[in-house]
GUDOKE-357864 format. One line per field, with one value per residue (C-alpha): x, y, z; residue in one letter; residue number from 1. Coordinates in steps of 0.5 Angstrom, whole numbers, plus 2048, in hexadecimal, padded with zeros to 3 digits. Layout:
<nodes>
X: c(X ...)
Y: c(Y ...)
Z: c(Z ...)
residu: c(A ...)
num: c(NUM ...)
</nodes>
This chain:
<nodes>
X: c(7E7 7EE 7EF 7F2 7F9 7FA 7FC 803 803 806 80D 80D 80F 816 816 819 81E 81D 823 822 826 829 826 82A 82D 829 82E 82A 828 82F 831 82C 830 82E 827 827 82B 826 820 824 825 81E 81E 825 82A 82F 835 832 832 839 83C 839 83A 837 831 82E 829 823 81E 81D 81E 81F 825 827 82C 830 833 837 833 837 831 834 832 831 838 839 832 830 82B 828 823 820 81F 81B 819 814 816 819 819 81F 81B 81D 818 81A 816 818 81D 820 825 828 82D 833 838 83C 836 834 82E 82A 82A 825 81F 81F 818 818 818 81E 822 820 826 825 829 824 81E 821 822 81B 818 81C 81A 813 813 817 811 80C 80F 810 808 807 80B 808 801 803 805 7FF 7FA 7FF 7FE 7F7 7F6 7FA 7F6 7EF 7F2 7F4 7EE 7EA 7E8 7EB 7E6 7E6 7EA 7E5 7E7 7E3 7E5 7DE 7DB 7E0 7DE 7D7 7D8 7DC 7D6 7D1 7D5 7D6 7D1 7CC 7CC 7C5 7C2 7BE 7C2 7C4 7C4 7CA 7CA 7CF 7CB 7C4 7C2 7BB 7B8 7B7 7B0 7AE 7B3 7B1 7B1 7B4 7AF 7AF 7A9 7A9 7A8 7A1 79F 7A2 79E 798 798 79A 794 790 792 791 78A 787 78A 787 780 781)
Y: c(850 84E 84B 844 843 840 839 837 832 82C 82A 824 81D 81B 815 80F 80C 805 801 7FB 7F5 7F1 7EA 7E4 7DF 7D8 7D3 7CD 7D1 7D3 7CC 7CA 7CB 7C4 7C5 7CC 7C9 7C4 7C9 7CD 7C6 7C6 7CB 7CB 7C6 7C3 7C6 7CD 7CD 7CF 7D0 7D3 7DA 7DD 7DC 7E2 7E3 7E7 7E6 7E2 7DB 7DD 7DC 7DD 7D8 7DA 7D6 7D8 7D7 7D5 7D7 7D9 7E1 7E2 7E3 7E5 7E3 7DE 7D9 7DA 7D6 7D9 7D4 7D4 7D0 7D1 7D2 7CC 7C8 7C6 7C4 7C9 7CB 7CE 7D4 7D7 7D6 7DA 7DE 7E5 7EA 7EB 7F1 7EF 7ED 7EF 7F3 7F7 7FE 802 804 80B 80E 80F 816 816 811 815 81A 821 81E 818 81D 821 81B 818 81F 81F 818 81A 820 81C 817 81D 820 819 818 81F 81D 817 81A 81F 81A 816 81C 81E 817 817 81D 81B 814 818 81D 817 813 818 815 819 81C 817 81A 81B 81A 819 811 80F 814 812 80B 80C 811 80B 806 80B 80D 805 803 7FE 7F8 7F6 7FD 7FE 7FF 806 808 809 80B 811 813 813 81A 81C 822 827 82A 82F 82E 82F 82A 82A 82E 834 832 82F 828 828 82D 828 822 826 828 821 81E 824 822 81B 81C 81E 818 813 816 817)
Z: c(89F 89D 896 896 894 88D 88E 88B 886 888 886 881 885 883 87E 880 87C 87A 87A 875 877 872 872 875 870 872 873 871 86A 869 869 864 85E 85A 85C 858 852 852 851 84C 848 847 842 83F 83C 841 83C 83D 844 847 84E 854 854 85B 860 862 868 865 86B 872 870 868 864 85D 85A 853 84E 848 842 83B 837 830 82F 836 839 840 842 848 849 850 855 85B 861 867 86D 873 87A 87E 877 873 86D 867 862 85B 85A 854 84E 848 845 847 845 849 849 843 83F 838 838 833 833 837 832 830 82D 825 826 82A 825 81F 81D 819 813 813 813 80E 809 80B 809 802 800 801 7FD 7F8 7F8 7F7 7F1 7EE 7EF 7EC 7E6 7E5 7E5 7E0 7DB 7DC 7DB 7D5 7D2 7D3 7CF 7C9 7C9 7C9 7C3 7BF 7C0 7BC 7B5 7AF 7AA 7A4 79E 798 791 78A 78A 78B 787 781 782 782 77B 778 779 777 770 76E 769 76C 768 769 767 760 75A 758 760 764 76B 769 763 766 768 76A 767 76C 76E 769 764 75D 757 751 74D 752 756 75D 75E 761 75B 756 759 759 752 74F 752 74F 748 749 74B 744 740 745 744 73D)
residu: c(X X X X X X X X X X X X X X X X X X X X X X X X X X X X X X X X X X X X X X X X X X X X X X X X X X X X X X X X X X X X X X X X X X X X X X X X X X X X X X X X X X X X X X X X X X X X X X X X X X X X X X X X X X X X X X X X X X X X X X X X X X X X X X X X X X X X X X X X X X X X X X X X X X X X X X X X X X X X X X X X X X X X X X X X X X X X X X X X X X X X X X X X X X X X X X X X X X X X X X X X X X X X X X X X X X X X X X X X X X X X X X)
num: c(1 2 3 4 5 6 7 8 9 10 11 12 13 14 15 16 17 18 19 20 21 22 23 24 25 26 27 28 29 30 31 32 33 34 35 36 37 38 39 40 41 42 43 44 45 46 47 48 49 50 51 52 53 54 55 56 57 58 59 60 61 62 63 64 65 66 67 68 69 70 71 72 73 74 75 76 77 78 79 80 81 82 83 84 85 86 87 88 89 90 91 92 93 94 95 96 97 98 99 100 101 102 103 104 105 106 107 108 109 110 111 112 113 114 115 116 117 118 119 120 121 122 123 124 125 126 127 128 129 130 131 132 133 134 135 136 137 138 139 140 141 142 143 144 145 146 147 148 149 150 151 152 153 154 155 156 157 158 159 160 161 162 163 164 165 166 167 168 169 170 171 172 173 174 175 176 177 178 179 180 181 182 183 184 185 186 187 188 189 190 191 192 193 194 195 196 197 198 199 200 201 202 203 204 205 206 207 208 209 210 211 212 213 214 215 216 217 218 219 220 221 222)
</nodes>
């Protein structure tokens, strides 16, 4: 039994080149300049629509007319109006109108991401500003804490100074003679005998009183 020969890979079919034919400018639509201008005047004032610039075929039975735009701030821009018609008809229909830039128009620069717009020196300045702000906040916090501690220590009441002014005044009041006191007695001369003190006879006060009462008893009985 013989081994079958391996099948050879089929060669890819050659690609056919497609030639795109430029659309033919429709004569009826190319001559519809006033119809295209009327379409533009529906959205723009008459003094802002200038001369007719061009008529370009954009497809089969589709033409775009361009007019000069006299709009402040839009130098080089052009009004456009696209017109079309159905086969075997000469009725022109305005499809779309608007404002488009030309090769001499003033355009905004291309958008660039923020990461690519920031330069190295700008990034360094931003970091320095953040560091300065952080140090300022730290200083403010330290100052606030210092003020709080100072206020707390100042809020403790100081001990009241004690002097002899009250005692002196009380002593002065006591030393004054009471006008309502009985005669022969004064506030400063009155002294209370201490307990257990002896009388003039040399005996204690208690014993002297007992002896006096004993001497008086016989006389009362006699």
